[in-house]
N, C-alpha and C positions, 0 to 999 in steps of 0.2 A: 933319302927315297924313303917313301911311307911304306909301311908294311901294310900289306893285304889284311883283311879281316879273317880270322878263322871261322870256317863253317863248323857250328856245333851240331846242325841237325838240318835236312832237307827231305821234304815230303811235297806230292802232288795234293794239291788242294781243289784243283777243279780241271775238267778235261773236256774238250768237245771235239768233234771231227777232224778240226784242223790245229788245234792248239791246246797245250798244257799250261796251268798256272802252278809255278812251284813255289813254296815257302822256305826261305832260307833264314834259320836263327843264325845270327853272326855274332861275334865277339871281336871289338876292336882292340888295336894296341894298347890303348887308355883303360880297357876294362870295360868300356860301353857295350851293353847289347842291344840289338835291335832285330826285329824280324823284317825281312825284304821280302816282296813277292815280285816275281818276274814271269813274262811269257816266254815258255820255251818254244822251240823248233818242235814239231809234231815228229814221231819216230820216223826214220826213213828219210829225213829232211836232209838234202845235201846243199842247200843254200839257194840264193837266188841271185839273177842276174838283171840288170837294167842296161838297156842298150842306147848308144848315142849315133844314129845311123846318119852319115853325111852322103848326101847326093852329090856335093861338090864341096869345096872349102867354106864355103858361106852359108850352105842351106841343110838344114836337119830335117827328119822326116819325122813328124810327131803322129800321134794317133788319138783319137777322139773315141773314149770310150766310156760306158755306164760305170759309175763308181758308187758302191752301195753304201759305203762308210757315209758319204754326204749327199747321197741321193741325187745326184745329178751327172751330166755328161763332164766330161774333164778332157783337156787336151794335156797328154804327157809323153813321156819315152815307153817303147816297147818293153815288156817285163817279163819274166816268168821263173820258175823254179827248174832248179838243176836237177834232170832227172838221173837214175841209178846209172851209173857205167860213163856218164858224160863228164867232160871238164868242164869250166865255165864257159870256156871260148866255144866249145861244141854247143851248149845249151843257149848261147847269145846267137850265134848263127841259125839255130833251128828257130828260135822265137821271132828272130828278125822275119823269117822265110814266112813263118804262121801269121804272123801280126800286120807286118808292113809289105810283105809280098817281094822281099829283094833277100839275097844273100850277100854276103862280102867276102872279097878276095883277102882284103887286109882287115884283121879284127885284133884287137890289144886290150887287156885290162890296164886299166889308167888309174883306179883307185877302188877302195871299199868303203862303203858307208854303213854306221849303223843308223839306227831310227830314232831309238830313245834308249841309250845304252842303261840308264839307270833300270828300266824296267824290262828290257826285251833282251833276248839273247841272239836276235836275227841279225845278220849281217848281209850286205848286198853289194855284189861285185859289180863295177861301173866298167862298162866295155864299149870302147871306140870301134866303129865299124866304118870303114871307108872301102872305096872303089866297089861300088854296089853294082849288082847283075840282077835283073829281074828272075825271081822264083818264087812261086806259091806254094806252100804247104798248108794242109787242112789243120786247123787249130783247134781249140777247146773252147772259144769264145762263144756265146749263145747267138752272137749276131755279128754281121760284117762290120768290121773296124773302119773308120774314115780316116785316110793318110791325110794328112795337112803338112805340106812344105812351111817352113819357118826359117827367114834369114837371123842367123847367129847374130847380127848386130842389131837386131830388134827384140831382145829378150826382155827388156824393160816394158815394151808393150805388151808382150805375151802376158808377163807375171801381174801388171797393174790391171790387164783385161778381165782378171778373176777366172779366167779359162783353164788357166795351170797354176794349181795351188800345192801340188805334192812337193815338199821340201827336196827329198831325193831328185826329182827330174830337174828341178830349178838348179839345185848346186851343181848337178852333174853337166847341165848346159853351159853354165857360167864357166865352169873348168874347162870344158872342152872348147868353149869361144877362147878363152886365155889361152889354151895348149895351142890353138890353130893359127892364133897371133903371133907366138912365139915362133912356130915351125916356118910360117909364111913372112916373118917380118923381119 
C-alpha cells in the first residue's frame, strides 16, 4: 500500500463567500515535494446531498434549473447542502420537498461521490427516495423549478440530448437504474 504524502505546510491562499482555496506543501515517500491546491468546503459546511426521487420503479423526477457555471438551464437531480443539525437523509427529504414538491416515506443513502478528488475536498451523499407523497416546502431557489418525469430505461437519450451534463446526476441515475433492475429482477 502506498504511503500518504507528509503535509509540510498548509495555508489559505484565496477565499470567497462560498469557498476557500488551500495550498498544501507535500513531501512524498520518495522525497519528491509538490504544492497542491484544493478547494475546501466553507466553514460550517456539513456536506451535500443529491436525491434520486422515484415516482415509481421506472420513473425518476428531474428538475430543470438555471446553472450559472455553464450559463444555461439543465435537467438534473434535486440537490442541496446539509444544514446544521440535519442528517443526510433529513436534508435529502427537505430538499426533495423544496425542489420537487414531494417527500419520501422510504429514503436511503446508496453511495457517496466526489467531484474532482485531486482538487476538491467536497463529497456528495447520493440518496434514493421512494414511496413519494406530495408535500411542498418553500426553498431558496430564485424561481420555480420545472419538474420533469423521465424513464430510467431512457437515460441514454437524456445524456445524448445535452440537457443533463452534470456527472454526479448522470452517475447516480445509472447507479439507481441498475439497482432497481436488481431489486425487481
